[in-house]
All heavy atoms as a GROMACS GRO file, in nm:
protein
  633
    1MET      N    1   0.690  14.753   3.513
    1MET     CA    2   0.798  14.725   3.422
    1MET      C    3   0.877  14.854   3.398
    1MET      O    4   0.821  14.958   3.369
    1MET     CB    5   0.741  14.669   3.291
    1MET     CG    6   0.844  14.654   3.184
    1MET     SD    7   0.790  14.578   3.028
    1MET     CE    8   0.617  14.587   3.026
    2SER      N    9   1.006  14.845   3.409
    2SER     CA   10   1.095  14.960   3.387
    2SER      C   11   1.124  14.976   3.239
    2SER      O   12   1.114  14.883   3.161
    2SER     CB   13   1.225  14.938   3.465
    2SER     OG   14   1.314  15.044   3.441
    3LYS      N   15   1.164  15.094   3.205
    3LYS     CA   16   1.196  15.124   3.066
    3LYS      C   17   1.347  15.112   3.044
    3LYS      O   18   1.426  15.131   3.135
    3LYS     CB   19   1.150  15.265   3.033
    3LYS     CG   20   1.168  15.303   2.890
    3LYS     CD   21   1.108  15.436   2.860
    3LYS     CE   22   1.136  15.463   2.713
    3LYS     NZ   23   1.062  15.573   2.660
    4LEU      N   24   1.384  15.080   2.924
    4LEU     CA   25   1.524  15.076   2.884
    4LEU      C   26   1.556  15.206   2.811
    4LEU      O   27   1.485  15.245   2.719
    4LEU     CB   28   1.550  14.956   2.792
    4LEU     CG   29   1.690  14.945   2.733
    4LEU    CD1   30   1.793  14.926   2.844
    4LEU    CD2   31   1.697  14.829   2.636
    5ASN      N   32   1.661  15.274   2.855
    5ASN     CA   33   1.704  15.398   2.792
    5ASN      C   34   1.841  15.379   2.731
    5ASN      O   35   1.933  15.329   2.796
    5ASN     CB   36   1.709  15.511   2.896
    5ASN     CG   37   1.574  15.540   2.955
    5ASN    OD1   38   1.480  15.570   2.883
    5ASN    ND2   39   1.563  15.528   3.086
    6VAL      N   40   1.854  15.419   2.605
    6VAL     CA   41   1.982  15.414   2.534
    6VAL      C   42   2.007  15.554   2.480
    6VAL      O   43   1.926  15.607   2.406
    6VAL     CB   44   1.979  15.312   2.419
    6VAL    CG1   45   2.113  15.309   2.348
    6VAL    CG2   46   1.942  15.174   2.470
    7ALA      N   47   2.120  15.613   2.521
    7ALA     CA   48   2.153  15.749   2.478
    7ALA      C   49   2.290  15.752   2.413
    7ALA      O   50   2.386  15.694   2.466
    7ALA     CB   51   2.151  15.843   2.599
    8VAL      N   52   2.298  15.819   2.298
    8VAL     CA   53   2.425  15.834   2.227
    8VAL      C   54   2.471  15.977   2.247
    8VAL      O   55   2.398  16.072   2.215
    8VAL     CB   56   2.408  15.804   2.076
    8VAL    CG1   57   2.541  15.818   2.004
    8VAL    CG2   58   2.351  15.664   2.055
    9SER      N   59   2.593  15.994   2.300
    9SER     CA   60   2.646  16.128   2.323
    9SER      C   61   2.710  16.183   2.195
    9SER      O   62   2.729  16.110   2.098
    9SER     CB   63   2.750  16.125   2.435
    9SER     OG   64   2.865  16.056   2.392
   10GLY      N   65   2.744  16.309   2.199
   10GLY     CA   66   2.804  16.374   2.083
   10GLY      C   67   2.937  16.315   2.043
   10GLY      O   68   2.976  16.318   1.926
   11ASN      N   69   3.010  16.258   2.140
   11ASN     CA   70   3.140  16.199   2.108
   11ASN      C   71   3.128  16.054   2.062
   11ASN      O   72   3.228  15.988   2.036
   11ASN     CB   73   3.235  16.210   2.227
   11ASN     CG   74   3.190  16.132   2.347
   11ASN    OD1   75   3.087  16.065   2.346
   11ASN    ND2   76   3.266  16.141   2.455
   12GLY      N   77   3.004  16.004   2.054
   12GLY     CA   78   2.984  15.869   2.002
   12GLY      C   79   2.973  15.762   2.106
   12GLY      O   80   2.950  15.646   2.074
   13ASN      N   81   2.989  15.797   2.232
   13ASN     CA   82   2.973  15.696   2.336
   13ASN      C   83   2.825  15.674   2.366
   13ASN      O   84   2.742  15.762   2.347
   13ASN     CB   85   3.048  15.737   2.463
   13ASN     CG   86   3.198  15.733   2.442
   13ASN    OD1   87   3.248  15.658   2.358
   13ASN    ND2   88   3.270  15.813   2.515
   14VAL      N   89   2.794  15.554   2.412
   14VAL     CA   90   2.656  15.513   2.434
   14VAL      C   91   2.639  15.478   2.581
   14VAL      O   92   2.723  15.408   2.639
   14VAL     CB   93   2.620  15.391   2.346
   14VAL    CG1   94   2.478  15.345   2.370
   14VAL    CG2   95   2.644  15.422   2.199
   15SER      N   96   2.531  15.525   2.643
   15SER     CA   97   2.502  15.484   2.780
   15SER      C   98   2.366  15.415   2.782
   15SER      O   99   2.272  15.458   2.716
   15SER     CB  100   2.504  15.604   2.876
   15SER     OG  101   2.405  15.697   2.841
   16VAL      N  102   2.361  15.308   2.858
   16VAL     CA  103   2.240  15.226   2.868
   16VAL      C  104   2.197  15.225   3.014
   16VAL      O  105   2.279  15.203   3.104
   16VAL     CB  106   2.267  15.082   2.820
   16VAL    CG1  107   2.141  14.998   2.827
   16VAL    CG2  108   2.323  15.082   2.678
   17SER      N  109   2.068  15.250   3.038
   17SER     CA  110   2.016  15.246   3.175
   17SER      C  111   1.878  15.183   3.176
   17SER      O  112   1.810  15.177   3.073
   17SER     CB  113   2.012  15.388   3.234
   17SER     OG  114   1.927  15.471   3.158
   18GLY      N  115   1.838  15.138   3.293
   18GLY     CA  116   1.709  15.072   3.308
   18GLY      C  117   1.723  14.921   3.303
   18GLY      O  118   1.828  14.867   3.337
   19GLU      N  119   1.619  14.855   3.260
   19GLU     CA  120   1.616  14.709   3.256
   19GLU      C  121   1.630  14.657   3.114
   19GLU      O  122   1.561  14.704   3.024
   19GLU     CB  123   1.485  14.657   3.315
   19GLU     CG  124   1.468  14.691   3.461
   19GLU     CD  125   1.341  14.635   3.521
   19GLU    OE1  126   1.264  14.565   3.450
   19GLU    OE2  127   1.318  14.660   3.640
   20ILE      N  128   1.717  14.559   3.096
   20ILE     CA  129   1.727  14.488   2.968
   20ILE      C  130   1.662  14.352   2.989
   20ILE      O  131   1.720  14.263   3.051
   20ILE     CB  132   1.873  14.470   2.923
   20ILE    CG1  133   1.947  14.603   2.918
   20ILE    CG2  134   1.876  14.404   2.784
   20ILE    CD1  135   2.096  14.589   2.887
   21THR      N  136   1.540  14.340   2.939
   21THR     CA  137   1.465  14.216   2.953
   21THR      C  138   1.400  14.183   2.818
   21THR      O  139   1.407  14.261   2.725
   21THR     CB  140   1.354  14.230   3.060
   21THR    OG1  141   1.258  14.325   3.012
   21THR    CG2  142   1.410  14.273   3.194
   22PHE      N  143   1.335  14.069   2.814
   22PHE     CA  144   1.264  14.030   2.692
   22PHE      C  145   1.158  14.135   2.656
   22PHE      O  146   1.124  14.150   2.540
   22PHE     CB  147   1.198  13.893   2.709
   22PHE     CG  148   1.297  13.782   2.718
   22PHE    CD1  149   1.319  13.716   2.838
   22PHE    CD2  150   1.370  13.741   2.608
   22PHE    CE1  151   1.411  13.612   2.847
   22PHE    CE2  152   1.463  13.639   2.616
   22PHE     CZ  153   1.483  13.575   2.736
   23PHE      N  154   1.109  14.208   2.755
   23PHE     CA  155   1.004  14.307   2.731
   23PHE      C  156   1.060  14.440   2.682
   23PHE      O  157   0.988  14.518   2.620
   23PHE     CB  158   0.923  14.330   2.858
   23PHE     CG  159   0.856  14.205   2.908
   23PHE    CD1  160   0.902  14.142   3.022
   23PHE    CD2  161   0.750  14.149   2.839
   23PHE    CE1  162   0.842  14.026   3.068
   23PHE    CE2  163   0.689  14.033   2.884
   23PHE     CZ  164   0.736  13.971   2.999
   24THR      N  165   1.187  14.469   2.710
   24THR     CA  166   1.244  14.600   2.675
   24THR      C  167   1.351  14.595   2.568
   24THR      O  168   1.387  14.699   2.513
   24THR     CB  169   1.305  14.668   2.799
   24THR    OG1  170   1.415  14.589   2.847
   24THR    CG2  171   1.202  14.686   2.909
   25VAL      N  172   1.403  14.480   2.537
   25VAL     CA  173   1.518  14.471   2.446
   25VAL      C  174   1.486  14.525   2.307
   25VAL      O  175   1.574  14.581   2.240
   25VAL     CB  176   1.574  14.327   2.440
   25VAL    CG1  177   1.482  14.234   2.361
   25VAL    CG2  178   1.714  14.326   2.383
   26ASN      N  179   1.363  14.515   2.264
   26ASN     CA  180   1.326  14.569   2.133
   26ASN      C  181   1.342  14.720   2.125
   26ASN      O  182   1.361  14.774   2.017
   26ASN     CB  183   1.186  14.528   2.093
   26ASN     CG  184   1.181  14.384   2.047
   26ASN    OD1  185   1.278  14.331   1.994
   26ASN    ND2  186   1.068  14.320   2.069
   27ASP      N  187   1.336  14.788   2.242
   27ASP     CA  188   1.360  14.932   2.244
   27ASP      C  189   1.500  14.964   2.192
   27ASP      O  190   1.519  15.060   2.118
   27ASP     CB  191   1.345  14.989   2.385
   27ASP     CG  192   1.203  14.979   2.438
   27ASP    OD1  193   1.110  14.960   2.358
   27ASP    OD2  194   1.186  14.990   2.561
   28ALA      N  195   1.597  14.884   2.230
   28ALA     CA  196   1.736  14.906   2.187
   28ALA      C  197   1.758  14.862   2.043
   28ALA      O  198   1.846  14.915   1.975
   28ALA     CB  199   1.832  14.833   2.280
   29LEU      N  200   1.679  14.767   1.997
   29LEU     CA  201   1.694  14.717   1.860
   29LEU      C  202   1.618  14.801   1.758
   29LEU      O  203   1.641  14.788   1.638
   29LEU     CB  204   1.646  14.572   1.851
   29LEU     CG  205   1.727  14.471   1.932
   29LEU    CD1  206   1.658  14.335   1.929
   29LEU    CD2  207   1.869  14.461   1.880
   30SER      N  208   1.530  14.889   1.807
   30SER     CA  209   1.442  14.962   1.715
   30SER      C  210   1.507  15.083   1.649
   30SER      O  211   1.450  15.141   1.559
   30SER     CB  212   1.316  15.006   1.789
   30SER     OG  213   1.348  15.097   1.891
   31PHE      N  214   1.626  15.121   1.694
   31PHE     CA  215   1.694  15.234   1.630
   31PHE      C  216   1.844  15.208   1.626
   31PHE      O  217   1.896  15.120   1.694
   31PHE     CB  218   1.662  15.366   1.700
   31PHE     CG  219   1.709  15.375   1.843
   31PHE    CD1  220   1.831  15.431   1.874
   31PHE    CD2  221   1.629  15.328   1.946
   31PHE    CE1  222   1.874  15.439   2.005
   31PHE    CE2  223   1.671  15.337   2.078
   31PHE     CZ  224   1.794  15.392   2.107
   32GLU      N  225   1.913  15.285   1.545
   32GLU     CA  226   2.057  15.271   1.526
   32GLU      C  227   2.130  15.318   1.652
   32GLU      O  228   2.123  15.435   1.688
   32GLU     CB  229   2.101  15.356   1.407
   32GLU     CG  230   2.242  15.334   1.363
   32GLU     CD  231   2.265  15.197   1.300
   32GLU    OE1  232   2.172  15.144   1.238
   32GLU    OE2  233   2.376  15.145   1.315
   33VAL      N  234   2.197  15.227   1.720
   33VAL     CA  235   2.267  15.260   1.845
   33VAL      C  236   2.412  15.296   1.818
   33VAL      O  237   2.464  15.392   1.875
   33VAL     CB  238   2.257  15.142   1.944
   33VAL    CG1  239   2.347  15.164   2.064
   33VAL    CG2  240   2.114  15.124   1.989
   34LEU      N  241   2.477  15.222   1.732
   34LEU     CA  242   2.620  15.246   1.709
   34LEU      C  243   2.641  15.364   1.616
   34LEU      O  244   2.600  15.361   1.500
   34LEU     CB  245   2.686  15.120   1.651
   34LEU     CG  246   2.684  14.997   1.741
   34LEU    CD1  247   2.752  14.880   1.670
   34LEU    CD2  248   2.751  15.024   1.874
   35PRO      N  249   2.705  15.470   1.666
   35PRO     CA  250   2.731  15.586   1.581
   35PRO      C  251   2.839  15.555   1.478
   35PRO      O  252   2.913  15.457   1.491
   35PRO     CB  253   2.777  15.693   1.679
   35PRO     CG  254   2.828  15.618   1.796
   35PRO     CD  255   2.753  15.487   1.801
   36ASP      N  256   2.848  15.638   1.379
   36ASP     CA  257   2.948  15.621   1.273
   36ASP      C  258   3.081  15.678   1.320
   36ASP      O  259   3.124  15.785   1.276
   36ASP     CB  260   2.900  15.689   1.146
   36ASP     CG  261   2.987  15.656   1.026
   36ASP    OD1  262   3.058  15.554   1.031
   36ASP    OD2  263   2.985  15.733   0.929
   37LYS      N  264   3.143  15.609   1.413
   37LYS     CA  265   3.272  15.647   1.471
   37LYS      C  266   3.362  15.524   1.469
   37LYS      O  267   3.315  15.411   1.476
   37LYS     CB  268   3.255  15.694   1.616
   37LYS     CG  269   3.158  15.807   1.636
   37LYS     CD  270   3.224  15.938   1.614
   37LYS     CE  271   3.126  16.050   1.647
   37LYS     NZ  272   3.179  16.180   1.624
   38PRO      N  273   3.494  15.543   1.464
   38PRO     CA  274   3.583  15.426   1.461
   38PRO      C  275   3.590  15.352   1.595
   38PRO      O  276   3.612  15.232   1.598
   38PRO     CB  277   3.718  15.484   1.423
   38PRO     CG  278   3.711  15.628   1.457
   38PRO     CD  279   3.567  15.667   1.445
   39ASP      N  280   3.569  15.425   1.704
   39ASP     CA  281   3.576  15.366   1.838
   39ASP      C  282   3.452  15.406   1.916
   39ASP      O  283   3.420  15.525   1.924
   39ASP     CB  284   3.700  15.414   1.913
   39ASP     CG  285   3.828  15.374   1.842
   39ASP    OD1  286   3.854  15.253   1.834
   39ASP    OD2  287   3.899  15.464   1.794
   40VAL      N  288   3.384  15.307   1.973
   40VAL     CA  289   3.261  15.333   2.047
   40VAL      C  290   3.269  15.259   2.181
   40VAL      O  291   3.311  15.144   2.187
   40VAL     CB  292   3.136  15.285   1.969
   40VAL    CG1  293   3.010  15.298   2.052
   40VAL    CG2  294   3.123  15.363   1.839
   41ILE      N  295   3.228  15.329   2.287
   41ILE     CA  296   3.218  15.268   2.419
   41ILE      C  297   3.071  15.265   2.458
   41ILE      O  298   3.002  15.366   2.452
   41ILE     CB  299   3.298  15.349   2.524
   41ILE    CG1  300   3.446  15.349   2.488
   41ILE    CG2  301   3.275  15.292   2.664
   41ILE    CD1  302   3.530  15.442   2.574
   42ILE      N  303   3.025  15.147   2.499
   42ILE     CA  304   2.889  15.132   2.551
   42ILE      C  305   2.900  15.110   2.701
   42ILE      O  306   2.957  15.010   2.746
   42ILE     CB  307   2.813  15.016   2.484
   42ILE    CG1  308   2.796  15.043   2.335
   42ILE    CG2  309   2.678  14.996   2.552
   42ILE    CD1  310   2.723  14.933   2.259
   43ASN      N  311   2.848  15.206   2.778
   43ASN     CA  312   2.852  15.198   2.923
   43ASN      C  313   2.720  15.140   2.973
   43ASN      O  314   2.614  15.196   2.949
   43ASN     CB  315   2.874  15.338   2.982
   43ASN     CG  316   2.894  15.333   3.132
   43ASN    OD1  317   2.814  15.274   3.204
   43ASN    ND2  318   2.999  15.395   3.178
   44LEU      N  319   2.730  15.028   3.042
   44LEU     CA  320   2.612  14.958   3.093
   44LEU      C  321   2.593  14.981   3.243
   44LEU      O  322   2.517  14.909   3.308
   44LEU     CB  323   2.625  14.808   3.064
   44LEU     CG  324   2.632  14.772   2.916
   44LEU    CD1  325   2.679  14.628   2.898
   44LEU    CD2  326   2.499  14.793   2.848
   45GLY      N  327   2.659  15.082   3.298
   45GLY     CA  328   2.655  15.107   3.441
   45GLY      C  329   2.518  15.141   3.495
   45GLY      O  330   2.492  15.123   3.614
   46GLY      N  331   2.429  15.191   3.411
   46GLY     CA  332   2.296  15.227   3.456
   46GLY      C  333   2.194  15.115   3.448
   46GLY      O  334   2.077  15.135   3.479
   47VAL      N  335   2.237  14.997   3.406
   47VAL     CA  336   2.144  14.884   3.394
   47VAL      C  337   2.111  14.833   3.534
   47VAL      O  338   2.199  14.798   3.612
   47VAL     CB  339   2.204  14.772   3.307
   47VAL    CG1  340   2.114  14.649   3.308
   47VAL    CG2  341   2.226  14.822   3.165
   48THR      N  342   1.982  14.832   3.565
   48THR     CA  343   1.938  14.790   3.698
   48THR      C  344   1.898  14.644   3.706
   48THR      O  345   1.898  14.585   3.813
   48THR     CB  346   1.818  14.876   3.743
   48THR    OG1  347   1.714  14.866   3.646
   48THR    CG2  348   1.860  15.022   3.759
   49ARG      N  349   1.863  14.586   3.592
   49ARG     CA  350   1.822  14.446   3.588
   49ARG      C  351   1.839  14.394   3.447
   49ARG      O  352   1.821  14.468   3.350
   49ARG     CB  353   1.674  14.436   3.628
   49ARG     CG  354   1.626  14.294   3.642
   49ARG     CD  355   1.481  14.289   3.693
   49ARG     NE  356   1.421  14.173   3.630
   49ARG     CZ  357   1.310  14.174   3.560
   49ARG    NH1  358   1.242  14.285   3.543
   49ARG    NH2  359   1.264  14.065   3.506
   50SER      N  360   1.873  14.267   3.436
   50SER     CA  361   1.888  14.207   3.303
   50SER      C  362   1.863  14.058   3.311
   50SER      O  363   1.891  13.994   3.411
   50SER     CB  364   2.028  14.233   3.249
   50SER     OG  365   2.041  14.180   3.120
   51ASP      N  366   1.809  14.005   3.201
   51ASP     CA  367   1.799  13.861   3.186
   51ASP      C  368   1.889  13.823   3.067
   51ASP      O  369   1.973  13.903   3.025
   51ASP     CB  370   1.653  13.815   3.168
   51ASP     CG  371   1.582  13.883   3.053
   51ASP    OD1  372   1.649  13.929   2.958
   51ASP    OD2  373   1.457  13.888   3.056
   52SER      N  374   1.871  13.706   3.012
   52SER     CA  375   1.960  13.662   2.904
   52SER      C  376   1.950  13.750   2.780
   52SER      O  377   2.040  13.749   2.696
   52SER     CB  378   1.931  13.516   2.868
   52SER     OG  379   1.797  13.501   2.825
   53SER      N  380   1.845  13.826   2.767
   53SER     CA  381   1.835  13.916   2.652
   53SER      C  382   1.940  14.026   2.657
   53SER      O  383   1.979  14.080   2.554
   53SER     CB  384   1.695  13.975   2.640
   53SER     OG  385   1.663  14.051   2.754
   54GLY      N  386   1.990  14.058   2.776
   54GLY     CA  387   2.099  14.156   2.788
   54GLY      C  388   2.224  14.105   2.721
   54GLY      O  389   2.292  14.178   2.648
   55LEU      N  390   2.257  13.980   2.745
   55LEU     CA  391   2.373  13.920   2.680
   55LEU      C  392   2.352  13.910   2.529
   55LEU      O  393   2.443  13.941   2.451
   55LEU     CB  394   2.401  13.782   2.740
   55LEU     CG  395   2.524  13.709   2.688
   55LEU    CD1  396   2.650  13.792   2.708
   55LEU    CD2  397   2.537  13.574   2.755
   56ALA      N  398   2.232  13.874   2.488
   56ALA     CA  399   2.202  13.866   2.344
   56ALA      C  400   2.214  14.003   2.278
   56ALA      O  401   2.264  14.013   2.166
   56ALA     CB  402   2.061  13.810   2.323
   57LEU      N  403   2.173  14.108   2.348
   57LEU     CA  404   2.186  14.243   2.295
   57LEU      C  405   2.332  14.282   2.278
   57LEU      O  406   2.371  14.340   2.176
   57LEU     CB  407   2.114  14.343   2.386
   57LEU     CG  408   2.118  14.488   2.345
   57LEU    CD1  409   2.052  14.508   2.207
   57LEU    CD2  410   2.048  14.574   2.451
   58MET      N  411   2.414  14.247   2.374
   58MET     CA  412   2.558  14.276   2.364
   58MET      C  413   2.620  14.203   2.245
   58MET      O  414   2.699  14.261   2.171
   58MET     CB  415   2.628  14.237   2.494
   58MET     CG  416   2.591  14.325   2.611
   58MET     SD  417   2.660  14.267   2.768
   58MET     CE  418   2.834  14.291   2.739
   59VAL      N  419   2.583  14.078   2.224
   59VAL     CA  420   2.633  14.002   2.110
   59VAL      C  421   2.586  14.066   1.980
   59VAL      O  422   2.664  14.078   1.884
   59VAL     CB  423   2.590  13.854   2.119
   59VAL    CG1  424   2.621  13.780   1.990
   59VAL    CG2  425   2.657  13.786   2.237
   60HIS      N  426   2.462  14.110   1.975
   60HIS     CA  427   2.409  14.179   1.857
   60HIS      C  428   2.493  14.302   1.825
   60HIS      O  429   2.531  14.324   1.710
   60HIS     CB  430   2.262  14.216   1.879
   60HIS     CG  431   2.208  14.308   1.775
   60HIS    ND1  432   2.167  14.262   1.651
   60HIS    CD2  433   2.189  14.442   1.774
   60HIS    CE1  434   2.125  14.365   1.579
   60HIS    NE2  435   2.138  14.476   1.652
   61TRP      N  436   2.521  14.383   1.927
   61TRP     CA  437   2.602  14.504   1.906
   61TRP      C  438   2.743  14.470   1.860
   61TRP      O  439   2.801  14.539   1.778
   61TRP     CB  440   2.604  14.589   2.031
   61TRP     CG  441   2.477  14.668   2.054
   61TRP    CD1  442   2.388  14.709   1.959
   61TRP    CD2  443   2.427  14.714   2.178
   61TRP    NE1  444   2.286  14.780   2.017
   61TRP    CE2  445   2.307  14.784   2.152
   61TRP    CE3  446   2.470  14.703   2.310
   61TRP    CZ2  447   2.231  14.844   2.252
   61TRP    CZ3  448   2.395  14.763   2.409
   61TRP    CH2  449   2.277  14.833   2.380
   62LEU      N  450   2.800  14.362   1.914
   62LEU     CA  451   2.934  14.320   1.871
   62LEU      C  452   2.935  14.280   1.723
   62LEU      O  453   3.026  14.316   1.649
   62LEU     CB  454   2.984  14.203   1.956
   62LEU     CG  455   3.030  14.239   2.096
   62LEU    CD1  456   3.051  14.113   2.179
   62LEU    CD2  457   3.160  14.321   2.090
   63ARG      N  458   2.833  14.207   1.680
   63ARG     CA  459   2.823  14.168   1.539
   63ARG      C  460   2.808  14.290   1.449
   63ARG      O  461   2.871  14.301   1.344
   63ARG     CB  462   2.705  14.074   1.517
   63ARG     CG  463   2.730  13.935   1.563
   63ARG     CD  464   2.613  13.845   1.525
   63ARG     NE  465   2.628  13.716   1.588
   63ARG     CZ  466   2.530  13.647   1.640
   63ARG    NH1  467   2.406  13.692   1.636
   63ARG    NH2  468   2.553  13.531   1.696
   64GLU      N  469   2.722  14.382   1.491
   64GLU     CA  470   2.699  14.504   1.415
   64GLU      C  471   2.827  14.586   1.405
   64GLU      O  472   2.861  14.639   1.299
   64GLU     CB  473   2.588  14.586   1.482
   64GLU     CG  474   2.544  14.705   1.402
   64GLU     CD  475   2.429  14.779   1.469
   64GLU    OE1  476   2.353  14.720   1.549
   64GLU    OE2  477   2.416  14.899   1.440
   65ALA      N  478   2.901  14.596   1.515
   65ALA     CA  479   3.026  14.670   1.515
   65ALA      C  480   3.128  14.606   1.422
   65ALA      O  481   3.199  14.675   1.348
   65ALA     CB  482   3.083  14.679   1.657
   66LYS      N  483   3.134  14.474   1.422
   66LYS     CA  484   3.227  14.404   1.334
   66LYS      C  485   3.194  14.431   1.188
   66LYS      O  486   3.283  14.458   1.108
   66LYS     CB  487   3.224  14.254   1.363
   66LYS     CG  488   3.326  14.176   1.285
   66LYS     CD  489   3.325  14.030   1.323
   66LYS     CE  490   3.428  13.954   1.242
   66LYS     NZ  491   3.430  13.812   1.275
   67GLU      N  492   3.065  14.428   1.154
   67GLU     CA  493   3.023  14.454   1.017
   67GLU      C  494   3.060  14.596   0.973
   67GLU      O  495   3.094  14.619   0.858
   67GLU     CB  496   2.872  14.436   1.003
   67GLU     CG  497   2.826  14.293   1.010
   67GLU     CD  498   2.675  14.280   1.013
   67GLU    OE1  499   2.604  14.382   0.996
   67GLU    OE2  500   2.627  14.168   1.035
   68LYS      N  501   3.053  14.691   1.066
   68LYS     CA  502   3.080  14.831   1.036
   68LYS      C  503   3.226  14.869   1.062
   68LYS      O  504   3.261  14.985   1.051
   68LYS     CB  505   2.988  14.921   1.118
   68LYS     CG  506   2.844  14.906   1.082
   68LYS     CD  507   2.760  14.998   1.168
   68LYS     CE  508   2.613  14.989   1.128
   68LYS     NZ  509   2.531  15.084   1.203
   69GLN      N  510   3.306  14.772   1.102
   69GLN     CA  511   3.447  14.792   1.134
   69GLN      C  512   3.465  14.897   1.243
   69GLN      O  513   3.548  14.988   1.234
   69GLN     CB  514   3.527  14.827   1.009
   69GLN     CG  515   3.525  14.716   0.906
   69GLN     CD  516   3.604  14.748   0.782
   69GLN    OE1  517   3.625  14.864   0.747
   69GLN    NE2  518   3.649  14.644   0.715
   70ILE      N  519   3.386  14.884   1.349
   70ILE     CA  520   3.392  14.971   1.465
   70ILE      C  521   3.459  14.894   1.578
   70ILE      O  522   3.425  14.779   1.604
   70ILE     CB  523   3.250  15.015   1.508
   70ILE    CG1  524   3.186  15.101   1.400
   70ILE    CG2  525   3.254  15.087   1.642
   70ILE    CD1  526   3.040  15.133   1.426
   71ASN      N  527   3.553  14.959   1.646
   71ASN     CA  528   3.612  14.902   1.767
   71ASN      C  529   3.516  14.929   1.882
   71ASN      O  530   3.497  15.044   1.922
   71ASN     CB  531   3.748  14.965   1.796
   71ASN     CG  532   3.848  14.935   1.688
   71ASN    OD1  533   3.859  14.820   1.644
   71ASN    ND2  534   3.919  15.035   1.644
   72LEU      N  535   3.453  14.824   1.933
   72LEU     CA  536   3.351  14.838   2.036
   72LEU      C  537   3.403  14.788   2.169
   72LEU      O  538   3.464  14.681   2.178
   72LEU     CB  539   3.226  14.760   1.996
   72LEU     CG  540   3.109  14.765   2.093
   72LEU    CD1  541   3.060  14.908   2.110
   72LEU    CD2  542   2.997  14.675   2.045
   73LYS      N  543   3.378  14.868   2.272
   73LYS     CA  544   3.419  14.832   2.408
   73LYS      C  545   3.299  14.850   2.500
   73LYS      O  546   3.225  14.947   2.487
   73LYS     CB  547   3.533  14.922   2.454
   73LYS     CG  548   3.580  14.896   2.593
   73LYS     CD  549   3.692  14.991   2.632
   73LYS     CE  550   3.730  14.971   2.777
   73LYS     NZ  551   3.828  15.070   2.820
   74PHE      N  552   3.279  14.756   2.592
   74PHE     CA  553   3.174  14.766   2.694
   74PHE      C  554   3.239  14.806   2.826
   74PHE      O  555   3.343  14.754   2.863
   74PHE     CB  556   3.101  14.633   2.712
   74PHE     CG  557   3.019  14.593   2.594
   74PHE    CD1  558   3.063  14.496   2.506
   74PHE    CD2  559   2.896  14.653   2.569
   74PHE    CE1  560   2.988  14.458   2.396
   74PHE    CE2  561   2.820  14.616   2.459
   74PHE     CZ  562   2.865  14.518   2.373
   75GLU      N  563   3.172  14.896   2.897
   75GLU     CA  564   3.218  14.938   3.030
   75GLU      C  565   3.107  14.914   3.132
   75GLU      O  566   2.989  14.918   3.098
   75GLU     CB  567   3.250  15.088   3.032
   75GLU     CG  568   3.374  15.127   2.961
   75GLU     CD  569   3.408  15.274   2.978
   75GLU    OE1  570   3.318  15.356   3.009
   75GLU    OE2  571   3.524  15.306   2.958
   76ALA      N  572   3.148  14.892   3.255
   76ALA     CA  573   3.056  14.878   3.368
   76ALA      C  574   2.949  14.773   3.343
   76ALA      O  575   2.831  14.797   3.367
   76ALA     CB  576   2.994  15.014   3.403
   77ILE      N  577   2.992  14.656   3.298
   77ILE     CA  578   2.897  14.546   3.273
   77ILE      C  579   2.846  14.496   3.409
   77ILE      O  580   2.925  14.461   3.495
   77ILE     CB  581   2.965  14.432   3.195
   77ILE    CG1  582   3.017  14.483   3.061
   77ILE    CG2  583   2.867  14.316   3.175
   77ILE    CD1  584   3.104  14.383   2.987
   78PRO      N  585   2.714  14.493   3.427
   78PRO     CA  586   2.659  14.448   3.555
   78PRO      C  587   2.695  14.301   3.584
   78PRO      O  588   2.695  14.219   3.493
   78PRO     CB  589   2.508  14.463   3.537
   78PRO     CG  590   2.491  14.556   3.422
   78PRO     CD  591   2.610  14.537   3.334
   79GLU      N  592   2.722  14.275   3.709
   79GLU     CA  593   2.753  14.137   3.752
   79GLU      C  594   2.641  14.041   3.715
   79GLU      O  595   2.665  13.924   3.688
   79GLU     CB  596   2.776  14.134   3.904
   79GLU     CG  597   2.904  14.198   3.949
   79GLU     CD  598   3.026  14.115   3.911
   79GLU    OE1  599   3.019  13.991   3.916
   79GLU    OE2  600   3.128  14.177   3.876
   80LYS      N  601   2.518  14.091   3.712
   80LYS     CA  602   2.402  14.006   3.684
   80LYS      C  603   2.410  13.940   3.546
   80LYS      O  604   2.351  13.837   3.522
   80LYS     CB  605   2.275  14.087   3.696
   80LYS     CG  606   2.252  14.139   3.836
   80LYS     CD  607   2.141  14.240   3.839
   80LYS     CE  608   2.140  14.301   3.978
   80LYS     NZ  609   2.095  14.436   3.983
   81LEU      N  610   2.483  14.003   3.455
   81LEU     CA  611   2.498  13.944   3.321
   81LEU      C  612   2.593  13.824   3.322
   81LEU      O  613   2.595  13.746   3.229
   81LEU     CB  614   2.547  14.049   3.221
   81LEU     CG  615   2.441  14.146   3.173
   81LEU    CD1  616   2.503  14.255   3.087
   81LEU    CD2  617   2.334  14.073   3.093
   82PHE      N  618   2.670  13.812   3.426
   82PHE     CA  619   2.765  13.699   3.435
   82PHE      C  620   2.708  13.583   3.516
   82PHE      O  621   2.764  13.476   3.516
   82PHE     CB  622   2.897  13.744   3.499
   82PHE     CG  623   2.969  13.846   3.417
   82PHE    CD1  624   2.984  13.976   3.464
   82PHE    CD2  625   3.023  13.815   3.294
   82PHE    CE1  626   3.052  14.072   3.388
   82PHE    CE2  627   3.089  13.909   3.218
   82PHE     CZ  628   3.104  14.038   3.267
   83ALA      N  629   2.599  13.607   3.586
   83ALA     CA  630   2.543  13.503   3.675
   83ALA      C  631   2.456  13.406   3.598
   83ALA      O  632   2.403  13.429   3.498
   83ALA     CB  633   2.463  13.570   3.786
   0.00000   0.00000   0.00000
């Protein structure tokens, strides 16, 4: 099983790598991912595998961003999330 890595840079952008699965999604939910910035980009280009929990995680982040009035943008969304 691969690990899910979520890293927040100094400018507030977030990069996600590894696998987003039912087994790893709690790693991303266990700490505050969205920085206190008005605009945040989450880059999913490093995601190697995902199941439906990847889409659920994205929806969770969108809800959280809306509550915090953060403009959230996703980049490099893997094709596997659309299949």
